[in-house]
C-alpha angles and dihedrals in degrees: 000000000000093000141353089262087075092060097098092051089048091052088059090052089047091053089060093041089056091052088060093046092249121150119221141183124206117223133171125214134134126226088209102042106024108021092152089056090054090053091048091054092049089052091053091060098036096112096041131089098250142155116203117221105193121200121187129146129213108016103013101205088142096078096049092042091053092045093049091054103046139051089214121103115270125202113193111208108173117183114250114250123204086192090074096028088244093300091123088075089076089076085065095045102042104059133153123275113277093037118109112172119153113238130212131150094205120091091210092053092050090055093046091052092048090050091048091052090055090041090067088075103018123064092196091063090045090055091048092052092047092048090049091051092047090051090053089051091050089051090055093047089051091048091050091053091049097049092045087068095052118106 
């Protein structure tokens, strides 16, 4: 995360990561203020199978900076800000050439994408993703049955 202020939003992502059986570690470093620290953190995880979920509000340079300095997948999940009417998300979407992070503003979606990345090589994660999707479909079927009865 770009700062400790992002911790609550990260806890929401973590809740979904746990539901898929994904481990996670919270770290704080800023692409603007502590870029060398960001690089140190990336070096720590260089030999591990890892997906980075980057969370930074305002100007989200963190996600593009991380992506430009690793071959690992990066999911940018900036918290939505009413203060800027959501316009701050553009710093996650408009990135330099050679940068290819995935962007979502939904904690659930960030966790789903992370699980799907691991599912490419791990059938257990593929099953968890499939089960999750089936449960969401069952919820919709149940809702449809409920609202059909409304007058």
